[in-house]
C-alpha positions in Angstrom: 5.2 33.8 72.8 6.9 36.9 74.1 8.5 38.2 77.2 9.8 41.5 78.3 12.2 42.9 81.0 11.3 46.4 82.2 13.7 48.1 84.5 13.0 51.6 86.1 16.1 54.0 86.4 16.0 57.6 88.0 16.2 59.2 84.4 15.1 56.4 82.0 13.0 53.3 81.8 14.7 50.6 79.9 12.8 47.7 78.1 13.8 44.6 76.2 11.4 42.5 74.1 12.0 38.8 73.2 9.9 37.2 70.5 10.1 33.7 70.3 10.3 31.6 67.1 10.4 28.3 66.0 13.9 28.8 64.2 16.5 31.4 64.5 15.2 33.4 61.7 11.9 33.9 63.6 13.5 34.8 66.9 13.7 38.5 67.6 15.0 40.9 70.4 14.1 44.4 70.5 15.5 46.9 73.0 13.8 50.5 73.8 13.9 53.4 76.3 11.5 55.7 77.3 11.7 58.6 80.1 11.1 57.5 83.6 8.1 59.0 85.5 8.9 59.4 88.9 5.5 60.7 90.1 4.1 57.2 89.3 6.6 54.8 87.7 3.8 52.5 86.4 2.9 55.2 83.7 6.2 55.0 82.2 6.3 51.1 82.5 2.8 50.8 80.8 3.7 53.2 78.0 7.1 51.6 77.4 5.5 48.2 77.1 3.1 49.5 74.6 5.6 51.0 72.8 8.0 48.1 72.4 5.1 45.8 71.6 4.4 48.3 68.5 8.3 48.2 67.8 8.3 44.4 67.7 5.1 44.0 65.8 3.1 42.1 68.3 0.0 42.6 70.1 0.3 43.3 73.8 -1.9 40.3 74.4 0.8 38.2 73.0 3.0 38.9 75.9 3.3 36.3 78.3 5.7 37.2 80.9 6.8 40.6 82.3 9.9 40.8 84.6 10.0 44.2 86.2 12.9 45.9 88.2 11.6 48.8 90.4 13.1 51.3 92.7 9.9 52.1 94.6 10.7 50.6 97.8 14.2 52.0 97.6 12.8 55.6 96.9 10.5 55.3 99.9 13.8 54.7 102.1 15.8 57.5 100.6 12.7 59.8 100.7 11.6 58.9 104.3 7.9 58.8 103.3 6.9 55.6 104.2 4.0 54.4 106.2 3.3 55.3 109.9 3.9 51.9 111.7 2.5 50.5 114.8 4.2 47.9 116.7 3.7 45.3 119.2 6.4 43.7 121.2 7.3 41.8 124.2 7.1 44.1 127.6 10.6 45.3 128.8 12.0 45.6 125.0 9.9 48.6 123.7 13.2 50.5 123.2 15.2 47.9 121.2 14.7 50.0 117.9 16.0 52.9 119.7 19.1 51.3 121.5 20.1 49.2 118.5 23.7 48.2 119.0 25.1 51.4 120.6 26.9 52.0 117.3 27.8 55.7 116.4 28.0 56.2 112.5 30.7 58.6 112.9 32.7 57.7 115.9 34.6 60.9 116.4 32.0 63.4 115.4 30.2 65.8 118.0 27.7 66.3 115.5 26.8 62.7 114.4 23.3 61.7 113.3 22.1 58.1 114.4 19.1 57.7 111.7 17.2 55.0 113.7 16.8 57.3 116.6 16.4 60.7 114.6 14.2 59.1 111.8 12.8 55.9 113.4 10.9 53.6 111.2 8.3 53.2 114.2 7.9 56.2 116.6 8.1 55.5 120.5 4.5 56.3 121.0 3.3 53.5 118.7 5.6 50.9 120.0 3.1 48.9 122.6 4.4 46.4 125.0 2.6 43.2 125.3 2.6 40.7 128.2 4.0 37.5 126.9 7.3 35.6 127.1 9.0 32.9 125.2 12.5 31.5 126.4 15.3 29.8 124.6 16.9 27.1 123.8 13.5 25.4 122.6 10.9 28.1 122.7 9.1 27.2 125.9 6.1 29.7 126.9 6.7 31.0 130.3 4.1 33.5 130.2 0.8 33.3 127.8 0.1 36.0 125.4 -1.9 38.8 127.1 -4.8 38.9 124.1 -6.9 41.6 125.9 -3.5 43.8 125.8 -3.3 43.0 122.0 -6.6 43.7 121.1 -6.6 47.1 123.1 -3.3 48.0 121.2 -5.1 47.3 117.9 -8.0 49.6 118.8 -5.4 52.4 119.8 -4.0 52.0 116.3 -7.3 52.2 114.5 -8.0 55.4 116.5 -4.9 56.9 115.5 -5.4 55.8 112.0 -2.3 53.4 111.8 -2.9 50.7 109.1 0.5 49.3 109.0 1.5 47.1 112.0 4.3 44.8 113.0 4.3 42.1 115.9 7.8 41.6 117.0 8.1 39.4 120.0 11.4 38.0 121.8 12.5 34.7 120.4 9.7 34.3 118.1 12.4 32.4 115.5 12.0 29.6 118.2 8.2 29.6 118.7 6.0 31.9 116.6 2.8 30.9 118.2 2.2 34.3 120.0 3.0 36.3 116.9 0.6 34.2 114.7 -2.2 34.7 117.3 -1.5 38.5 117.8 -1.6 38.9 113.9 -4.9 37.3 114.0 -6.4 39.7 116.5 -5.1 42.7 114.9 -6.6 41.6 111.7 -10.0 41.2 113.4 -9.8 45.0 114.6 -8.0 46.2 111.6 -9.2 44.0 108.7 -7.3 46.1 105.9 -4.1 46.7 107.7 -0.9 45.8 106.4 0.4 43.4 109.2 3.8 41.8 109.1 5.2 39.2 111.9 9.0 39.2 112.5 9.0 35.3 112.2 7.5 35.7 108.8 9.8 38.5 107.6 13.0 37.7 109.1 12.7 34.2 111.0 16.5 34.5 112.4 18.3 35.0 115.4 19.4 38.7 116.6 16.4 40.7 118.0 17.4 44.2 116.9 18.1 43.5 113.3 14.9 41.3 113.1 12.9 43.9 114.6 14.3 46.6 112.3 13.8 44.2 109.0 10.2 43.8 110.0 9.6 47.3 110.7 11.2 48.6 107.3 9.0 45.8 105.6 5.9 47.6 107.1 7.4 51.1 106.4 7.7 50.5 102.7 5.1 47.7 102.5 1.8 49.6 102.0 3.3 51.9 99.1 5.1 49.1 97.5 1.9 46.8 97.6 -0.2 49.5 96.4 2.2 50.4 93.4 2.6 46.6 92.2 -1.2 45.9 92.4 -1.7 49.1 90.6 0.6 48.2 87.6 -1.0 44.7 87.6 -4.4 46.1 87.3 -3.2 48.7 84.6 -1.7 46.0 82.5 -4.9 43.9 82.4 -6.8 46.8 81.6 -4.3 47.4 78.5 -5.2 43.9 77.4 -1.8 42.6 78.7 -2.7 39.2 80.5 1.1 38.4 81.2 2.5 37.0 84.4 4.1 39.8 86.2 7.3 38.8 88.2 9.4 41.4 90.2 13.1 41.4 90.4 14.4 40.7 94.2 17.4 42.0 96.1 18.8 38.5 96.0 19.2 38.3 92.3 16.1 36.0 91.9 12.3 36.9 90.6 9.1 36.5 92.5 5.4 37.0 92.3 3.6 40.4 93.0 1.7 38.5 95.9 5.2 37.6 97.5 6.8 40.9 97.1 3.7 42.7 98.2 3.8 41.0 101.5 7.7 41.1 102.0 8.4 44.4 100.4 11.8 44.5 102.1 13.1 41.6 99.6 12.9 44.3 96.8 14.7 47.2 98.2 17.4 46.6 95.9 15.3 45.5 93.2 16.3 48.2 90.6 20.0 47.3 91.2 20.0 43.7 90.9 19.1 43.4 87.4 22.4 45.1 86.4 24.2 42.7 88.1 22.7 39.8 86.3 22.8 41.4 83.0 26.5 42.2 83.6 26.9 38.2 84.2 24.8 37.6 80.9 27.2 39.8 79.1 30.5 38.0 80.3 28.9 34.5 79.5 28.2 35.6 75.8 32.0 36.0 75.6 32.6 32.8 78.0 34.0 35.1 80.8 33.0 34.2 84.2 35.1 36.8 86.1 33.4 40.0 85.8 33.3 43.2 87.5 29.9 45.1 86.6 29.7 48.5 86.1 26.3 50.1 85.9 26.4 53.9 85.2 22.9 55.5 84.7 21.7 59.1 84.8 21.5 59.1 88.7 23.6 56.5 90.4 26.4 53.9 89.6 26.3 50.5 90.8 29.4 48.1 91.1 29.4 44.2 91.8 32.3 41.7 91.4 31.2 38.2 90.2 33.8 35.6 90.4 33.6 32.4 88.5 30.1 33.5 87.3 28.7 33.0 90.8 26.8 36.2 92.0 27.8 37.2 95.7 25.2 37.6 98.6 26.4 40.2 101.1 27.2 39.2 104.7 24.5 39.9 107.1 26.6 42.2 109.1 26.7 44.4 105.8 23.3 44.5 104.8 22.2 48.1 105.5 19.6 50.3 103.7 19.7 54.0 104.5 21.6 53.2 107.7 19.0 50.7 108.8 19.9 46.9 109.2 18.2 44.6 107.1 18.2 40.9 107.2 17.3 40.3 103.8 19.6 38.5 101.6 21.0 41.2 98.9 23.4 41.0 96.1 27.0 42.3 97.1 27.3 45.3 95.4 28.3 49.0 95.8 26.2 52.0 95.0 27.0 55.7 94.8 25.4 59.0 93.6 27.4 59.1 90.1 25.8 59.1 86.8 25.1 61.2 83.8 23.0 63.7 85.8 25.5 63.8 88.7 26.0 67.8 89.3 29.4 69.5 89.4 29.8 72.3 92.0 32.1 74.0 94.3 31.2 73.2 97.8 31.4 75.7 100.8 34.9 75.1 101.4 35.9 75.7 97.8 36.4 72.1 96.9 35.6 70.9 93.5 33.1 68.2 93.8 30.8 65.9 91.6 27.7 64.3 93.0 25.7 62.8 94.6 23.4 65.4 93.8 21.6 64.6 90.5 19.7 66.6 87.8 17.7 63.6 87.3 15.3 63.1 84.5 13.4 66.7 85.2 14.9 69.0 84.6 17.9 66.9 83.8 21.3 68.1 82.5 21.6 71.7 81.3 22.2 70.6 77.7 18.6 69.2 77.7 17.2 72.3 77.6 14.5 71.7 80.2 15.6 74.4 82.6 18.4 72.9 84.2 21.3 75.4 85.0 23.8 73.3 87.2 26.7 71.5 84.9 26.5 67.7 84.9 28.7 65.0 84.0 26.6 64.7 80.6 27.1 68.3 80.1 31.1 67.6 80.2 31.1 64.7 77.7 29.0 67.0 75.4 31.8 69.8 75.8 34.6 67.2 75.5 33.0 66.3 72.2 32.3 62.6 73.3 28.4 63.0 73.0 27.4 64.5 69.7 24.1 66.8 70.1 22.7 65.4 66.7 23.1 61.7 67.4 22.4 61.7 71.5 20.2 58.6 72.1 20.3 58.0 68.3 18.6 61.4 67.9 15.6 60.8 70.0 16.8 63.6 72.4 17.6 67.1 71.1 20.6 68.7 73.2 22.3 72.2 73.3 26.0 72.0 73.4 26.1 75.9 74.2 23.8 75.5 77.4 26.2 72.8 78.5 29.4 75.1 78.1 27.6 77.9 79.7 26.6 75.8 82.8 30.2 74.7 83.1 31.7 78.2 82.6 29.4 79.9 85.1 29.6 77.2 87.8 33.0 75.7 87.8 35.4 77.0 85.1 35.4 80.7 86.1 35.1 80.1 89.9 38.3 78.0 89.5 40.2 79.9 86.9 39.9 77.2 84.4 39.0 76.9 81.0 35.5 75.3 80.0 37.5 72.3 78.6 39.7 71.9 81.7 36.6 72.0 83.9 34.7 69.4 81.8 38.0 67.1 81.9 37.9 67.8 85.8 34.3 66.7 86.1 35.1 63.5 84.4 38.2 62.7 86.3 36.6 63.4 89.7 33.6 61.0 88.8 36.0 58.2 87.7 38.3 58.5 90.8 35.1 58.3 93.0 34.0 55.0 91.1 37.2 53.5 90.9 37.5 53.6 95.0 34.0 52.0 95.1 35.0 49.2 92.7 38.1 48.4 94.6 36.1 48.3 97.8 34.1 45.7 96.2 36.8 43.8 94.7 40.2 44.1 96.3 39.1 44.8 99.8 37.1 41.5 99.5 40.0 39.5 98.4 39.6 39.5 94.5 42.3 40.8 92.1 40.9 43.1 89.3 43.7 41.9 87.2 42.1 38.7 86.7 38.6 40.2 85.7 37.1 41.7 82.8 35.2 45.0 83.7 31.8 45.0 81.8 30.5 48.8 81.7 26.8 49.4 81.0 24.0 51.7 81.4 23.8 55.0 79.4 27.1 56.3 80.7 29.0 53.1 81.4 30.8 52.6 78.3 31.8 56.3 78.0 33.8 55.7 81.2 34.8 51.8 80.8 38.2 52.1 79.7 39.4 54.9 82.2 37.9 52.8 84.9 39.5 49.6 83.8 43.0 51.6 84.0 42.4 52.8 87.4 41.6 49.4 88.8 44.0 47.4 86.4 41.2 45.3 85.0 42.2 42.7 82.5 39.9 44.1 79.6 36.7 45.9 78.9 33.6 44.2 77.6 31.0 46.5 76.7 27.6 44.4 76.1 25.6 44.6 72.7 22.8 47.1 74.5 24.6 48.7 77.0 21.9 51.0 78.0 19.3 48.3 78.4 21.7 45.6 80.1 19.8 46.0 83.3 16.5 45.1 81.6 18.2 42.0 79.9 19.2 40.9 83.3 15.7 40.5 84.3 15.0 38.0 81.5 18.0 36.0 82.3 17.1 35.7 86.2 15.7 32.5 87.9 12.6 32.7 90.2 13.7 32.0 93.8 12.1 31.5 97.1 14.0 31.8 100.3 13.2 30.2 103.9 15.3 30.5 106.9 15.2 29.3 110.6 17.7 29.8 113.1 18.9 26.4 114.6 22.2 27.2 116.7 24.2 24.2 116.7 27.9 23.8 117.7 29.6 21.4 115.3 31.9 19.8 117.7 30.5 16.4 119.3 27.3 16.5 117.6 24.8 14.1 119.0 22.1 12.3 117.0 19.1 14.6 118.6 20.9 17.9 117.0 21.2 16.1 113.7 17.6 15.0 113.8 16.7 18.4 114.4 18.9 20.0 111.2 17.5 17.5 109.0 13.8 18.3 110.2 14.5 21.8 109.6 16.1 21.4 106.2 13.1 19.0 105.0 10.5 21.7 106.5 12.0 24.5 104.7 12.6 22.6 101.6 8.6 21.6 101.8 7.9 25.4 101.8 9.9 26.2 98.9 8.5 23.3 97.0 5.1 24.3 97.9 5.7 27.9 96.4 7.1 26.6 93.3 4.1 24.4 92.8 2.0 27.3 93.5 3.7 28.9 90.5 3.1 26.0 88.2 6.8 25.1 88.3 7.2 21.4 86.9 9.2 19.3 89.3 11.9 18.6 87.1 12.6 22.3 87.0 12.7 22.7 90.8 16.1 23.2 92.3 17.3 23.5 96.0 20.5 25.1 97.4 20.9 24.4 101.1 23.1 26.8 103.1 24.3 26.8 106.6 25.1 30.2 107.9 28.1 29.6 110.1 30.5 31.4 112.7 33.2 30.6 115.2 31.5 30.0 118.6 31.3 33.6 120.2 31.7 35.4 116.9 29.4 38.4 116.0 28.2 37.5 112.3 28.0 34.6 110.1 29.2 33.5 106.6 27.6 31.2 104.3 28.7 27.5 103.6 27.0 25.0 101.6 25.5 22.2 102.6 26.2 18.8 100.8 23.0 17.1 99.5 21.6 14.2 101.4 20.8 13.4 105.2 23.1 15.6 107.5 25.5 13.3 109.3 28.8 13.5 110.9 30.7 13.5 107.5 28.4 16.1 105.9 28.7 18.6 109.0 32.6 18.0 108.5 32.1 19.3 104.7 30.1 22.4 106.0 33.0 23.3 108.5 35.5 23.0 105.6 33.2 25.3 103.4 32.9 27.7 106.1 36.6 27.7 106.9 37.4 28.2 102.9 34.9 31.2 103.0 36.5 32.9 106.1 39.8 32.6 104.5 38.4 34.2 101.3 36.7 37.0 103.1 39.3 37.6 105.9 42.6 36.1 104.9 42.7 33.5 107.6 40.8 30.9 109.7 41.0 29.3 113.0 41.2 25.5 112.8 41.0 24.8 116.3 38.0 26.9 117.4 34.5 25.5 117.3 32.2 26.3 114.3 28.6 27.1 115.2 25.7 26.6 112.6 23.2 29.8 113.6 20.8 29.5 110.7 19.8 27.1 107.9 18.6 28.5 104.6 17.0 27.0 101.7 16.7 28.4 98.3 14.1 26.9 96.0 14.8 28.0 92.4 13.1 27.7 89.0 15.7 27.8 86.2 14.8 30.5 83.5 15.4 29.8 79.8 18.3 32.0 78.6 17.9 35.0 76.4 18.9 34.1 73.1 20.8 37.2 71.6 21.1 37.0 67.8 24.6 36.6 66.3 26.2 39.1 64.2 26.9 38.5 60.7 30.6 37.8 60.2 32.8 40.5 58.6 34.4 37.8 56.4 37.6 40.2 56.1 35.8 43.2 55.4 36.6 46.4 57.1 34.5 48.7 59.3 34.3 51.3 56.7 30.5 50.7 56.1 29.8 51.7 59.6 31.8 55.0 59.5 29.5 57.9 60.0 31.9 60.9 60.5 34.7 62.6 62.3 34.7 65.2 64.9 37.1 66.8 67.2 37.1 64.8 70.7 39.2 65.8 73.7 40.4 62.7 75.8 42.0 62.1 79.1 45.5 63.1 77.8 44.2 66.5 77.3 44.6 66.2 73.6 42.1 66.9 70.9 41.8 64.0 68.1 39.9 63.9 64.8 37.9 61.0 66.0 35.7 58.8 63.9 32.2 57.9 64.7 30.8 54.5 63.9 27.2 53.1 64.0 27.1 49.9 66.1 24.3 48.5 64.4 26.5 48.1 61.1 29.6 46.6 62.8 30.0 42.7 62.1 31.8 40.1 64.0 35.3 40.2 63.6 35.5 44.1 62.9 38.5 45.8 64.7 38.6 49.6 65.6 41.9 51.4 66.6 41.4 54.3 68.8 40.6 57.1 69.0 37.1 55.9 68.0 33.5 56.5 69.2 31.0 53.9 68.8 27.4 55.2 68.6 24.0 53.7 69.2 20.6 54.2 70.5 21.0 53.6 74.1 24.6 54.3 74.6 28.0 55.8 73.5 31.4 53.6 73.8 34.5 55.5 74.1 37.8 53.8 72.7 40.6 56.1 73.6 44.1 56.3 71.8 46.2 53.2 72.3 43.3 51.1 72.6 41.6 48.7 69.9 38.1 47.4 70.2 37.1 44.1 68.6 33.4 42.8 67.9 32.6 39.3 69.0 30.2 37.2 67.1 27.6 37.5 70.1 27.7 41.1 69.7 30.1 42.1 72.8 32.8 44.3 72.2 36.3 43.9 73.7 38.4 46.9 74.3 42.2 46.2 75.1 45.4 48.2 75.0 47.2 47.9 71.7 50.2 45.8 71.9 53.4 47.8 70.9 
């Protein structure tokens, strides 16, 4: 049996193939990179899968599982080219999507932009009010659904050529009968339409956020669904009958069918795999506290993993392109900073790097594909940190002269610097920007980087790892065995997950038995839904695990925090444990808690999990006292952050063995990435293939 992880980035598509064997000698792991195909990601995905099968010496039909991380949904939100959406909503609430929360992105700007108004997910003329009304607290119907109005609205959408429709009625999280009936009528009139109900997409309290999430689902859904099903068909046509699974924003994987219907759950699919891969790399060295730094060609992503547990963002923070999205997402920070980030002088004369990127086409100037603007990769070439004849293992030819010319004309001469000074400036600005993002995701959230190892990966991560660790005072640097493919590896170490939620506002003070019965009933119903999904996917009962979460807040507070629910039937003792878990989380996030203020459960969330077998990475041969001389390739002059030039040896990572030590300055070269070991640092190779970089002891 074989399985493949394939992660699509802005510049490259990364793949990992694991071929299982009966013993350690027959178990094999292969990694590969191919250029991304932005016009149709499936072309690069399929081509990469066929190539890595040839590399691994297996037939495509031998592959049983493919786990895919994609940026299709993310790109739609960035490029604002989603579907035209029609909306049915409760009469009198047509403009909720426009009003929002009356927040201004920039409070003191006279020229601020409000994206949900300037670029609405649903145009006002396509928001149709329907007579119906459901009331809290128990979802009583006080005005029945006007089915004739629903049918007339569906006919209007049909006449306008709208094929993506949402149904968002007030208080549908308490009673979804009107939404379900309206959906049935729409599908009668528009049988091929992409129809989403708010009670299906985000069955929780808060009408604006629920409506916005549903609107985003319909906005990205048609294209995302088309892409996923098209990829599935291409794989079958190529003789690949593997199960295709998709990475979700919450750090779990799910089916094509589920992700097609709920496309909003994979908005961060392309980023989540890196976090899971960083956690896996830390686990190889038995390190649970890890800060992941994933630097690719276009962007950089950062996440703090305390005690081996991936954090999920608080609902107040889950925004995508300035639109609130009530879908669980891994807590990470992302910014436009990567190997392809462009360095330039702005209108005010300031020296900037990113977020604009040269991407895969034309790419950095040194690629020789027509790019003329200097990038971070060009700066690394000028500084001698990337060798033209060994870039990506020699797979791509680069021209150092083109890199120097781009930096000279666009940056060095305008600022009165040498080319080398300008190149160092590019790297320092990049690292400064990234270190601020790392601190925002760690220090600002109550985590001390001094207690964490920093795991840099992605094609450009290990070049910047030590500088970033210095900037944030991380304890050490751990470079994974295959840095450029770590996000793809993360796909193969990710569990399958299904999540179901329901809002059940309940004050924990003086709870009476009817409220306890309601909580237990909701937990049972949501658990049954998770179990049903896992059963449909053929997951054995003994591999079905359920996580129970209460999203709580102080009574009257704006947003919730997650608190674990103990196993067993809910009673007074277990509610006290939920309250204690909430208080502990509140102290962790904010540094304080109110012991004498009522706590309220707002939402119950049940997560059904099918554990995935860990990826077995082959152990390295032990050095047995021998030195790393056999891995030495050559020496070349290299400029480091202290502005000094050193004759720096290059080592072939494939020839390094467990126990080898390299004193900086040194550069470790492999096909998918390059690791920089500055002067004053030492790199040690572990048995599992990680490289640990620490300051030399004086």
